[in-house]
VOGU-3710 file (C-alpha; in Angstrom, 3 decimals, decimal comma):
1> msnrtglild> 10,716/-16,456/20,471  10,548/-15,507/16,805  13,651/-15,256/14,640  11,898/-12,721/12,409  13,460/-9,290/12,638  11,799/-7,444/9,752  8,311/-6,156/8,959  7,351/-4,793/5,527  4,059/-2,962/5,192  1,966/-1,916/2,237
11> fggvlttpll> 0,738/1,663/2,577  -2,749/2,329/1,161  -5,257/0,122/2,959  -2,739/-0,871/5,641  -1,343/2,305/7,180  -4,476/4,073/5,944  -8,157/3,330/6,329  -9,622/0,969/3,668  -9,700/2,077/0,043  -13,110/0,762/-1,039
21> pvvlafeqre> -15,300/2,995/1,174  -13,629/6,185/-0,109  -13,997/4,995/-3,720  -17,702/4,296/-3,161  -18,116/7,718/-1,540  -16,427/9,360/-4,553  -18,792/7,556/-6,922  -21,759/8,774/-4,914  -20,511/12,380/-4,901  -19,956/12,297/-8,652
31> glpqgacisa> -23,298/10,653/-9,419  -21,639/7,525/-10,780  -23,164/4,048/-10,456  -21,702/1,955/-7,647  -18,718/-0,020/-8,924  -17,987/2,347/-11,824  -14,379/2,958/-10,725  -13,608/-0,730/-10,230  -15,074/-1,575/-13,634  -13,349/1,250/-15,519
41> lyqdeegvri> -9,956/1,233/-13,822  -9,309/-2,261/-12,455  -11,281/-4,605/-14,733  -11,364/-2,854/-18,122  -8,275/-3,761/-20,187  -7,222/-0,182/-20,928  -7,931/0,869/-17,342  -5,776/-1,951/-15,967  -2,966/-1,022/-18,360  -2,937/2,691/-17,529
51> tsdlergavs> -3,132/2,017/-13,779  -0,258/-0,486/-14,031  1,727/2,077/-16,032  1,082/4,654/-13,308  2,305/2,260/-10,614  5,509/1,680/-12,593  6,022/5,387/-13,207  5,550/5,002/-16,966  2,780/7,615/-16,968  2,253/10,580/-14,648
61> qtewneiagk> -0,652/11,024/-12,279  -1,814/13,928/-14,472  -1,889/11,649/-17,525  -3,743/9,006/-15,516  -6,227/11,638/-14,339  -6,966/12,627/-17,924  -7,470/9,095/-19,209  -9,417/7,923/-16,161  -11,586/11,037/-16,220  -12,607/10,329/-19,803
71> klgvssdnlm> -13,338/6,688/-19,003  -15,501/7,674/-16,038  -17,067/10,705/-17,693  -15,968/13,062/-14,913  -13,567/15,998/-14,613  -9,906/15,013/-14,693  -8,923/17,858/-12,333  -7,009/16,258/-9,415  -9,018/13,093/-10,018  -6,738/10,817/-7,974
81> grifgglrpe> -6,975/13,197/-5,032  -10,741/13,402/-5,367  -11,037/9,619/-5,344  -8,665/8,851/-2,469  -8,464/12,121/-0,536  -10,797/10,698/2,124  -8,212/8,150/3,290  -7,086/8,626/6,880  -4,262/7,149/8,971  -4,960/3,719/10,498
91> pllinaaaaa> -3,750/4,174/14,086  -3,706/0,493/15,069  -1,143/-0,402/12,408  0,825/2,834/12,605  1,186/2,291/16,363  2,046/-1,390/15,836  4,803/-0,422/13,411  6,217/2,019/15,979  6,060/-0,664/18,680  7,920/-3,088/16,406
101> rragikvgil> 10,697/-0,559/15,844  10,985/0,077/19,582  11,450/-3,674/19,992  14,367/-3,635/17,535  12,494/-4,895/14,485  13,244/-3,161/11,183  10,081/-1,805/9,563  9,832/-0,928/5,891  7,193/0,330/3,445  6,529/-1,297/0,060
111> snsvglapwd> 3,824/0,534/-1,858  2,495/0,593/-5,394  2,523/4,256/-6,365  -0,470/6,302/-7,476  1,847/9,079/-8,628  3,196/11,820/-6,389  1,812/14,962/-8,052  -0,455/16,858/-8,104  -1,767/14,755/-5,200  0,610/12,944/-2,832
121> lydgyelekl> -0,902/9,933/-1,062  2,039/9,821/1,365  1,965/13,472/2,431  1,989/13,900/6,204  2,972/10,337/7,073  6,718/11,063/7,543  7,699/7,783/5,930  11,406/8,566/5,621  11,575/9,516/9,308  9,441/6,757/10,827
131> ydavvisehy> 10,496/3,697/8,803  13,781/1,981/8,058  13,216/1,520/4,329  10,722/3,043/1,886  10,114/1,516/-1,545  7,616/3,354/-3,766  7,083/1,369/-6,950  7,415/4,206/-9,484  10,975/4,905/-8,313  11,920/1,374/-9,386
141> qmrkpdaelf> 9,921/1,159/-12,640  8,248/-1,948/-11,242  5,079/-2,764/-9,343  3,872/-5,414/-6,945  3,685/-8,361/-7,466  7,048/-8,169/-9,340  9,546/-10,281/-7,410  12,315/-7,775/-8,104  10,432/-5,075/-6,210  10,176/-7,260/-3,102
151> eaalklmdlp> 13,879/-8,015/-3,468  14,651/-4,288/-3,653  12,823/-3,806/-0,346  14,665/-6,711/1,269  17,981/-5,282/0,081  17,201/-1,922/1,696  16,150/-3,698/4,868  19,388/-5,724/4,716  17,453/-8,841/5,706  16,697/-12,190/4,047
161> aeqcvfvddt> 13,102/-12,978/3,099  12,838/-15,662/5,769  13,336/-13,089/8,524  10,562/-10,785/7,286  6,778/-10,508/7,497  4,833/-8,742/4,741  1,399/-7,144/5,164  -0,910/-6,078/2,323  -4,616/-5,585/1,804  -4,327/-7,275/-1,637
171> eayvqaaeql> -4,186/-11,036/-1,251  -2,322/-11,615/-4,531  0,575/-9,459/-3,296  0,701/-11,378/-0,018  0,899/-14,615/-2,002  3,723/-13,193/-4,153  5,669/-12,355/-0,989  5,102/-15,817/0,458  6,474/-17,385/-2,719  9,714/-15,515/-2,048
181> glagvhnkdp> 9,918/-16,837/1,503  8,387/-13,995/3,505  5,640/-14,706/6,016  2,451/-13,072/4,765  -0,498/-11,389/6,440  -3,561/-10,383/4,419  -4,903/-7,274/6,145  -8,699/-7,407/6,311  -9,165/-6,206/9,892  -6,467/-4,059/11,548
191> kqtvtdlsnl> -7,038/-5,481/15,025  -6,627/-9,057/13,764  -3,584/-8,041/11,727  -1,889/-6,611/14,817  -2,622/-9,858/16,688  -1,197/-11,920/13,810  1,926/-9,744/13,646  2,454/-9,944/17,394  2,397/-13,737/17,121  4,679/-13,877/14,062
201> lgvdltaap> 7,237/-11,443/15,457  7,063/-12,578/19,070  6,437/-9,030/20,282  3,310/-7,466/21,776  2,541/-4,780/19,218  -0,448/-3,485/21,167  1,783/-2,066/23,902  1,551/1,665/24,475  4,733/3,732/23,994
//
């Protein structure tokens, strides 16, 4: 039996389908070279800064759209929505989270924000209804991997780090959680992640409702 009673999940790339395929599809639609978004927004110094500022709520999604649009040479109109609008729910992990809650495990969300308007990544997922705690980075003026943001999630969960498992599709954020005492799972394949979580939590998360 596991003594872990909490599960904290990233959102994009965990409760949704993977991010990279939709980014590549956006680049293709816009006639951009493959990898243009990664280079301009996650490797370029200014791109990294503006994206980090967005995650912390220091700039709005509209401001990010304008700056990113110029960097990419594309229209800024609802740019975030055009890039990530192809994301879909990941049923294996959504169902696993529901199974964990039915088993008495608290389940929370800890997500780096991409802004909430004009396009809302979380729309339709009923986070406040389906999860015990929801931490969106911009509301805390912090971003993963800041330790204080993990601690804010643990406080809402009312659980110590040692009783919680954290899942993210970004390995560096998993490592940050592990340094705080949480068990970490790097989500690369949803089916394997559900197996790993079932083992860590001592509950079969593949069970149908």
